[in-house]
BALOBA-1460 file (C-alpha; in Angstrom, 3 decimals):
// residues 271
<rec num="1" residu="m" x="0.000" y="0.000" z="0.000"/>
<rec num="2" residu="l" x="1.361" y="3.425" z="-0.993"/>
<rec num="3" residu="n" x="1.171" y="6.411" z="1.324"/>
<rec num="4" residu="f" x="0.734" y="9.416" z="-1.002"/>
<rec num="5" residu="l" x="2.628" y="11.767" z="1.335"/>
<rec num="6" residu="r" x="5.750" y="12.584" z="-0.677"/>
<rec num="7" residu="p" x="9.219" y="12.413" z="0.964"/>
<rec num="8" residu="n" x="10.811" y="15.835" z="1.430"/>
<rec num="9" residu="v" x="14.401" y="14.571" z="1.609"/>
<rec num="10" residu="a" x="16.760" y="13.632" z="-1.213"/>
<rec num="11" residu="a" x="16.851" y="9.986" z="-2.225"/>
<rec num="12" residu="q" x="19.704" y="7.909" z="-0.806"/>
<rec num="13" residu="a" x="21.516" y="5.004" z="-2.456"/>
<rec num="14" residu="e" x="19.458" y="2.427" z="-0.553"/>
<rec num="15" residu="d" x="16.113" y="4.022" z="-1.493"/>
<rec num="16" residu="t" x="14.135" y="2.323" z="-4.247"/>
<rec num="17" residu="v" x="13.169" y="4.088" z="-7.453"/>
<rec num="18" residu="w" x="10.897" y="3.453" z="-10.420"/>
<rec num="19" residu="a" x="13.159" y="4.103" z="-13.390"/>
<rec num="20" residu="f" x="11.817" y="5.246" z="-16.758"/>
<rec num="21" residu="h" x="13.689" y="5.266" z="-20.041"/>
<rec num="22" residu="g" x="11.507" y="7.570" z="-22.113"/>
<rec num="23" residu="r" x="8.056" y="5.998" z="-21.875"/>
<rec num="24" residu="q" x="9.496" y="2.602" z="-20.918"/>
<rec num="25" residu="l" x="9.576" y="1.322" z="-17.346"/>
<rec num="26" residu="i" x="12.819" y="-0.444" z="-16.420"/>
<rec num="27" residu="s" x="12.558" y="-3.661" z="-14.387"/>
<rec num="28" residu="e" x="15.154" y="-6.175" z="-13.241"/>
<rec num="29" residu="l" x="15.143" y="-9.236" z="-15.494"/>
<rec num="30" residu="m" x="15.094" y="-11.649" z="-12.556"/>
<rec num="31" residu="g" x="12.913" y="-9.462" z="-10.370"/>
<rec num="32" residu="q" x="9.209" y="-8.765" z="-10.126"/>
<rec num="33" residu="p" x="7.854" y="-6.807" z="-13.129"/>
<rec num="34" residu="g" x="7.287" y="-3.188" z="-12.183"/>
<rec num="35" residu="a" x="9.168" y="-3.359" z="-8.881"/>
<rec num="36" residu="p" x="11.283" y="-0.306" z="-7.923"/>
<rec num="37" residu="i" x="15.081" y="-0.666" z="-8.010"/>
<rec num="38" residu="p" x="17.681" y="0.595" z="-5.470"/>
<rec num="39" residu="l" x="19.002" y="3.993" z="-6.536"/>
<rec num="40" residu="g" x="22.621" y="3.010" z="-5.899"/>
<rec num="41" residu="q" x="22.262" y="0.085" z="-8.284"/>
<rec num="42" residu="l" x="20.780" y="2.307" z="-10.994"/>
<rec num="43" residu="k" x="23.637" y="4.801" z="-10.663"/>
<rec num="44" residu="t" x="26.132" y="1.959" z="-11.088"/>
<rec num="45" residu="d" x="24.433" y="0.407" z="-14.113"/>
<rec num="46" residu="f" x="23.252" y="3.484" z="-16.055"/>
<rec num="47" residu="p" x="25.452" y="6.354" z="-17.269"/>
<rec num="48" residu="v" x="22.721" y="8.931" z="-16.569"/>
<rec num="49" residu="v" x="20.196" y="8.910" z="-13.699"/>
<rec num="50" residu="r" x="18.349" y="12.220" z="-13.436"/>
<rec num="51" residu="d" x="15.136" y="13.942" z="-12.357"/>
<rec num="52" residu="i" x="14.853" y="11.955" z="-9.124"/>
<rec num="53" residu="t" x="11.305" y="12.649" z="-7.974"/>
<rec num="54" residu="p" x="9.639" y="11.756" z="-4.644"/>
<rec num="55" residu="v" x="6.516" y="9.610" z="-5.073"/>
<rec num="56" residu="g" x="5.420" y="8.444" z="-1.603"/>
<rec num="57" residu="y" x="6.018" y="5.733" z="0.976"/>
<rec num="58" residu="l" x="5.714" y="2.078" z="-0.020"/>
<rec num="59" residu="n" x="5.455" y="-0.202" z="3.008"/>
<rec num="60" residu="d" x="6.659" y="2.761" z="5.131"/>
<rec num="61" residu="r" x="9.801" y="3.265" z="3.009"/>
<rec num="62" residu="a" x="10.392" y="6.316" z="0.837"/>
<rec num="63" residu="v" x="10.129" y="5.559" z="-2.871"/>
<rec num="64" residu="y" x="11.009" y="7.744" z="-5.862"/>
<rec num="65" residu="a" x="10.867" y="7.923" z="-9.655"/>
<rec num="66" residu="c" x="13.643" y="8.883" z="-12.044"/>
<rec num="67" residu="a" x="14.684" y="8.996" z="-15.673"/>
<rec num="68" residu="v" x="17.612" y="6.911" z="-16.886"/>
<rec num="69" residu="e" x="19.559" y="7.108" z="-20.123"/>
<rec num="70" residu="s" x="21.572" y="4.407" z="-21.849"/>
<rec num="71" residu="d" x="22.453" y="3.650" z="-25.445"/>
<rec num="72" residu="d" x="22.430" y="-0.086" z="-24.791"/>
<rec num="73" residu="l" x="20.207" y="-1.636" z="-22.123"/>
<rec num="74" residu="d" x="21.895" y="-4.590" z="-20.427"/>
<rec num="75" residu="v" x="19.359" y="-7.233" z="-21.494"/>
<rec num="76" residu="m" x="21.010" y="-9.792" z="-19.224"/>
<rec num="77" residu="k" x="19.994" y="-7.698" z="-16.223"/>
<rec num="78" residu="y" x="17.077" y="-5.434" z="-17.197"/>
<rec num="79" residu="t" x="13.916" y="-5.371" z="-19.273"/>
<rec num="80" residu="s" x="11.918" y="-2.382" z="-20.462"/>
<rec num="81" residu="t" x="8.156" y="-2.320" z="-20.851"/>
<rec num="82" residu="n" x="5.772" y="0.287" z="-22.160"/>
<rec num="83" residu="l" x="3.513" y="1.341" z="-19.316"/>
<rec num="84" residu="f" x="0.444" y="0.300" z="-21.311"/>
<rec num="85" residu="g" x="1.933" y="-3.194" z="-21.588"/>
<rec num="86" residu="l" x="1.733" y="-3.602" z="-17.809"/>
<rec num="87" residu="l" x="-2.046" y="-3.196" z="-17.779"/>
<rec num="88" residu="g" x="-3.562" y="-6.519" z="-16.807"/>
<rec num="89" residu="r" x="-0.185" y="-8.014" z="-15.911"/>
<rec num="90" residu="l" x="-0.086" y="-6.337" z="-12.501"/>
<rec num="91" residu="p" x="-2.757" y="-5.944" z="-9.828"/>
<rec num="92" residu="q" x="-4.645" y="-2.694" z="-10.450"/>
<rec num="93" residu="e" x="-3.347" y="-1.122" z="-7.229"/>
<rec num="94" residu="e" x="0.287" y="-1.751" z="-8.239"/>
<rec num="95" residu="f" x="-0.291" y="-0.414" z="-11.736"/>
<rec num="96" residu="d" x="-1.921" y="2.746" z="-10.344"/>
<rec num="97" residu="v" x="1.101" y="3.382" z="-8.115"/>
<rec num="98" residu="i" x="3.493" y="3.068" z="-11.071"/>
<rec num="99" residu="g" x="1.213" y="5.330" z="-13.069"/>
<rec num="100" residu="r" x="1.421" y="7.896" z="-10.265"/>
<rec num="101" residu="a" x="5.229" y="7.699" z="-10.361"/>
<rec num="102" residu="h" x="5.262" y="8.281" z="-14.124"/>
<rec num="103" residu="q" x="2.883" y="11.237" z="-13.900"/>
<rec num="104" residu="l" x="4.778" y="12.904" z="-11.043"/>
<rec num="105" residu="l" x="8.082" y="12.465" z="-12.881"/>
<rec num="106" residu="n" x="6.671" y="14.179" z="-15.962"/>
<rec num="107" residu="w" x="4.974" y="16.898" z="-13.892"/>
<rec num="108" residu="e" x="8.173" y="17.805" z="-12.063"/>
<rec num="109" residu="r" x="10.218" y="17.871" z="-15.268"/>
<rec num="110" residu="e" x="7.674" y="20.168" z="-16.925"/>
<rec num="111" residu="h" x="7.368" y="22.584" z="-13.975"/>
<rec num="112" residu="r" x="10.960" y="23.124" z="-12.882"/>
<rec num="113" residu="h" x="10.472" y="26.769" z="-13.895"/>
<rec num="114" residu="c" x="7.572" y="29.065" z="-13.196"/>
<rec num="115" residu="g" x="5.095" y="29.480" z="-16.034"/>
<rec num="116" residu="r" x="4.403" y="33.064" z="-14.927"/>
<rec num="117" residu="c" x="7.848" y="34.596" z="-14.396"/>
<rec num="118" residu="g" x="10.308" y="31.892" z="-15.491"/>
<rec num="119" residu="n" x="12.159" y="31.550" z="-12.195"/>
<rec num="120" residu="e" x="13.056" y="28.172" z="-10.704"/>
<rec num="121" residu="t" x="10.396" y="26.418" z="-8.612"/>
<rec num="122" residu="h" x="10.856" y="24.267" z="-5.519"/>
<rec num="123" residu="l" x="8.843" y="21.527" z="-3.837"/>
<rec num="124" residu="s" x="6.397" y="22.951" z="-1.301"/>
<rec num="125" residu="d" x="3.369" y="21.984" z="0.811"/>
<rec num="126" residu="k" x="4.946" y="18.737" z="2.074"/>
<rec num="127" residu="g" x="6.053" y="17.867" z="-1.433"/>
<rec num="128" residu="q" x="2.574" y="18.183" z="-2.941"/>
<rec num="129" residu="s" x="3.255" y="21.277" z="-5.080"/>
<rec num="130" residu="r" x="6.005" y="23.325" z="-6.737"/>
<rec num="131" residu="l" x="6.289" y="26.932" z="-5.570"/>
<rec num="132" residu="c" x="7.915" y="29.921" z="-7.229"/>
<rec num="133" residu="q" x="9.410" y="32.009" z="-4.435"/>
<rec num="134" residu="q" x="9.750" y="34.988" z="-6.777"/>
<rec num="135" residu="c" x="6.077" y="35.496" z="-7.676"/>
<rec num="136" residu="n" x="4.479" y="33.008" z="-5.236"/>
<rec num="137" residu="l" x="2.810" y="30.925" z="-7.943"/>
<rec num="138" residu="s" x="2.023" y="27.447" z="-6.618"/>
<rec num="139" residu="v" x="1.452" y="24.578" z="-9.080"/>
<rec num="140" residu="y" x="-0.025" y="21.201" z="-8.188"/>
<rec num="141" residu="p" x="-0.064" y="18.085" z="-10.386"/>
<rec num="142" residu="r" x="-2.818" y="18.313" z="-12.960"/>
<rec num="143" residu="l" x="-5.172" y="15.572" z="-14.097"/>
<rec num="144" residu="s" x="-7.312" y="15.802" z="-17.216"/>
<rec num="145" residu="p" x="-10.836" y="14.498" z="-16.531"/>
<rec num="146" residu="c" x="-12.303" y="12.396" z="-19.344"/>
<rec num="147" residu="v" x="-15.762" y="10.886" z="-19.651"/>
<rec num="148" residu="i" x="-16.205" y="7.450" z="-21.157"/>
<rec num="149" residu="v" x="-19.760" y="6.302" z="-21.807"/>
<rec num="150" residu="l" x="-21.541" y="3.140" z="-22.870"/>
<rec num="151" residu="v" x="-24.721" y="4.098" z="-24.753"/>
<rec num="152" residu="t" x="-27.475" y="1.454" z="-24.614"/>
<rec num="153" residu="r" x="-30.704" y="0.888" z="-26.556"/>
<rec num="154" residu="d" x="-32.864" y="-1.921" z="-25.211"/>
<rec num="155" residu="d" x="-30.643" y="-5.037" z="-25.420"/>
<rec num="156" residu="e" x="-27.946" y="-3.366" z="-27.541"/>
<rec num="157" residu="c" x="-24.957" y="-1.174" z="-26.785"/>
<rec num="158" residu="l" x="-23.170" y="1.262" z="-29.057"/>
<rec num="159" residu="l" x="-19.506" y="0.465" z="-29.718"/>
<rec num="160" residu="a" x="-17.086" y="2.445" z="-31.863"/>
<rec num="161" residu="a" x="-13.614" y="2.093" z="-33.378"/>
<rec num="162" residu="g" x="-11.522" y="5.238" z="-33.179"/>
<rec num="163" residu="v" x="-9.653" y="6.652" z="-36.138"/>
<rec num="164" residu="g" x="-6.184" y="5.114" z="-36.359"/>
<rec num="165" residu="s" x="-7.044" y="2.136" z="-34.128"/>
<rec num="166" residu="n" x="-7.185" y="-0.268" z="-37.106"/>
<rec num="167" residu="r" x="-10.384" y="-1.560" z="-35.482"/>
<rec num="168" residu="r" x="-8.348" y="-3.538" z="-32.966"/>
<rec num="169" residu="f" x="-11.107" y="-2.898" z="-30.425"/>
<rec num="170" residu="y" x="-14.613" y="-1.521" z="-30.576"/>
<rec num="171" residu="s" x="-15.053" y="0.453" z="-27.388"/>
<rec num="172" residu="c" x="-17.114" y="3.084" z="-25.594"/>
<rec num="173" residu="l" x="-17.232" y="6.717" z="-26.654"/>
<rec num="174" residu="a" x="-14.912" y="9.019" z="-24.716"/>
<rec num="175" residu="g" x="-13.635" y="12.571" z="-24.579"/>
<rec num="176" residu="f" x="-12.237" y="15.327" z="-22.386"/>
<rec num="177" residu="v" x="-14.414" y="17.441" z="-20.115"/>
<rec num="178" residu="e" x="-14.370" y="21.043" z="-21.351"/>
<rec num="179" residu="p" x="-13.920" y="24.099" z="-19.055"/>
<rec num="180" residu="g" x="-17.209" y="25.114" z="-17.447"/>
<rec num="181" residu="e" x="-18.836" y="21.768" z="-18.241"/>
<rec num="182" residu="t" x="-20.259" y="19.086" z="-15.944"/>
<rec num="183" residu="c" x="-19.448" y="15.449" z="-16.605"/>
<rec num="184" residu="e" x="-23.059" y="14.819" z="-17.625"/>
<rec num="185" residu="q" x="-22.954" y="17.701" z="-20.105"/>
<rec num="186" residu="a" x="-19.680" y="16.307" z="-21.487"/>
<rec num="187" residu="v" x="-21.339" y="12.910" z="-22.039"/>
<rec num="188" residu="i" x="-24.224" y="14.481" z="-23.978"/>
<rec num="189" residu="r" x="-21.885" y="16.644" z="-26.065"/>
<rec num="190" residu="e" x="-19.345" y="13.919" z="-26.860"/>
<rec num="191" residu="v" x="-21.999" y="11.424" z="-27.945"/>
<rec num="192" residu="m" x="-23.658" y="14.001" z="-30.191"/>
<rec num="193" residu="e" x="-20.328" y="15.156" z="-31.667"/>
<rec num="194" residu="e" x="-18.954" y="11.681" z="-32.316"/>
<rec num="195" residu="v" x="-22.018" y="9.721" z="-33.479"/>
<rec num="196" residu="g" x="-24.928" y="12.207" z="-33.783"/>
<rec num="197" residu="i" x="-27.136" y="10.576" z="-31.144"/>
<rec num="198" residu="v" x="-29.208" y="12.133" z="-28.342"/>
<rec num="199" residu="v" x="-28.954" y="10.417" z="-24.927"/>
<rec num="200" residu="d" x="-30.359" y="10.815" z="-21.430"/>
<rec num="201" residu="d" x="-30.562" y="8.872" z="-18.123"/>
<rec num="202" residu="i" x="-26.835" y="9.353" z="-17.588"/>
<rec num="203" residu="q" x="-25.545" y="7.241" z="-14.701"/>
<rec num="204" residu="y" x="-22.073" y="7.354" z="-13.136"/>
<rec num="205" residu="q" x="-20.491" y="3.895" z="-12.816"/>
<rec num="206" residu="g" x="-16.898" y="4.362" z="-11.626"/>
<rec num="207" residu="s" x="-13.483" y="5.767" z="-12.439"/>
<rec num="208" residu="q" x="-9.992" y="4.650" z="-13.406"/>
<rec num="209" residu="p" x="-6.641" y="6.479" z="-13.384"/>
<rec num="210" residu="w" x="-5.219" y="6.473" z="-16.899"/>
<rec num="211" residu="p" x="-1.586" y="7.642" z="-16.953"/>
<rec num="212" residu="f" x="-1.291" y="8.043" z="-20.743"/>
<rec num="213" residu="p" x="-0.117" y="10.625" z="-19.904"/>
<rec num="214" residu="g" x="-2.388" y="11.997" z="-17.135"/>
<rec num="215" residu="q" x="-6.123" y="11.357" z="-17.446"/>
<rec num="216" residu="l" x="-8.777" y="10.301" z="-14.969"/>
<rec num="217" residu="m" x="-11.414" y="8.272" z="-16.783"/>
<rec num="218" residu="l" x="-14.944" y="8.780" z="-15.413"/>
<rec num="219" residu="g" x="-17.251" y="5.978" z="-16.529"/>
<rec num="220" residu="f" x="-20.949" y="6.434" z="-17.344"/>
<rec num="221" residu="t" x="-23.858" y="4.679" z="-18.977"/>
<rec num="222" residu="a" x="-26.500" y="6.556" z="-20.981"/>
<rec num="223" residu="k" x="-29.671" y="5.577" z="-22.827"/>
<rec num="224" residu="w" x="-30.403" y="6.304" z="-26.469"/>
<rec num="225" residu="v" x="-33.254" y="8.766" z="-27.008"/>
<rec num="226" residu="s" x="-33.175" y="9.556" z="-30.716"/>
<rec num="227" residu="g" x="-31.016" y="9.765" z="-33.803"/>
<rec num="228" residu="e" x="-29.224" y="7.489" z="-36.233"/>
<rec num="229" residu="i" x="-25.488" y="6.824" z="-36.173"/>
<rec num="230" residu="c" x="-23.615" y="9.529" z="-38.060"/>
<rec num="231" residu="v" x="-19.925" y="9.356" z="-37.188"/>
<rec num="232" residu="d" x="-17.472" y="12.229" z="-37.061"/>
<rec num="233" residu="p" x="-14.839" y="10.919" z="-39.517"/>
<rec num="234" residu="e" x="-12.073" y="12.815" z="-37.743"/>
<rec num="235" residu="e" x="-12.725" y="10.899" z="-34.507"/>
<rec num="236" residu="i" x="-14.576" y="7.672" z="-35.322"/>
<rec num="237" residu="d" x="-13.819" y="5.086" z="-37.995"/>
<rec num="238" residu="d" x="-16.914" y="2.965" z="-37.414"/>
<rec num="239" residu="a" x="-19.762" y="2.686" z="-34.896"/>
<rec num="240" residu="v" x="-22.315" y="-0.111" z="-34.555"/>
<rec num="241" residu="w" x="-25.140" y="-1.292" z="-32.312"/>
<rec num="242" residu="c" x="-24.168" y="-4.635" z="-30.753"/>
<rec num="243" residu="s" x="-25.734" y="-7.323" z="-28.622"/>
<rec num="244" residu="g" x="-24.114" y="-10.265" z="-26.915"/>
<rec num="245" residu="d" x="-24.692" y="-12.306" z="-30.084"/>
<rec num="246" residu="n" x="-22.782" y="-10.034" z="-32.482"/>
<rec num="247" residu="l" x="-20.019" y="-8.565" z="-30.381"/>
<rec num="248" residu="p" x="-16.848" y="-7.307" z="-32.098"/>
<rec num="249" residu="p" x="-13.470" y="-7.391" z="-30.296"/>
<rec num="250" residu="i" x="-13.799" y="-5.283" z="-27.136"/>
<rec num="251" residu="p" x="-11.242" y="-3.869" z="-24.658"/>
<rec num="252" residu="p" x="-9.946" y="-6.192" z="-21.911"/>
<rec num="253" residu="s" x="-11.845" y="-6.339" z="-18.639"/>
<rec num="254" residu="f" x="-9.149" y="-4.519" z="-16.648"/>
<rec num="255" residu="s" x="-9.988" y="-1.314" z="-18.547"/>
<rec num="256" residu="i" x="-12.976" y="0.754" z="-17.507"/>
<rec num="257" residu="a" x="-14.384" y="0.384" z="-21.040"/>
<rec num="258" residu="g" x="-14.244" y="-3.396" z="-20.711"/>
<rec num="259" residu="q" x="-15.903" y="-3.186" z="-17.309"/>
<rec num="260" residu="l" x="-18.775" y="-1.041" z="-18.616"/>
<rec num="261" residu="i" x="-19.394" y="-3.366" z="-21.577"/>
<rec num="262" residu="n" x="-19.143" y="-6.590" z="-19.559"/>
<rec num="263" residu="a" x="-21.473" y="-5.261" z="-16.841"/>
<rec num="264" residu="f" x="-24.111" y="-4.431" z="-19.467"/>
<rec num="265" residu="l" x="-23.790" y="-7.857" z="-21.129"/>
<rec num="266" residu="s" x="-23.999" y="-9.605" z="-17.769"/>
<rec num="267" residu="t" x="-27.200" y="-7.724" z="-16.954"/>
<rec num="268" residu="q" x="-28.698" y="-8.690" z="-20.321"/>
<rec num="269" residu="r" x="-27.859" y="-12.366" z="-19.828"/>
<rec num="270" residu="s" x="-29.631" y="-12.369" z="-16.451"/>
<rec num="271" residu="l" x="-32.906" y="-11.050" z="-17.913"/>
């Protein structure tokens, strides 16, 4: 279990660190996938270890994130995995912690200098923010809220393939919440913009952190009211009404989209 209170002291050689090489997470070949690595070991094995960022306390021990650089990864000792590739391979709680480490690392790297006056910022508020002592601007990590919605019509649900997805999965409709908009208003707008359908009876179902790079997915269901499918070709490649008997490939169950779809299908089978 991770304590989100961030350490306010510099990492020591014995402290463990989640190491990222670009968008790849580094793990020990013979170790547990996704496990943090002692900082001293990383400094011995990698020519560059930088941007050491406090993340929290894992089992009461301070844990950090960092970026590493190397032209040739020692494949006899380490593996690298895209963060998305860890979805479903790790318990959700462990994946969420690694996602937090990745987001905090990127946030700190992008806010080392004040966006208002350009001066250097420093960790503040028990490590929860970065503060510019020159103009007193305080910046906290930002999440981008997104709605993802499963639209239903009697015993069918609406599934869509996004542009560029090569129809690998047919999934729920999704989009960012706009400034000044409620989540329910975002659901109505996104569905209308992407497939030209009017919906109501919008029900919140749950949420999922989505560190690609920093979204919070807010899951909803909604019921079809009127309209025929008319896709926005810039966003949607194809959209279809589906039942349990004619289901295309759907996202895995560890994703919130998979959970929304499977819950609807389970309800239909019980009727």
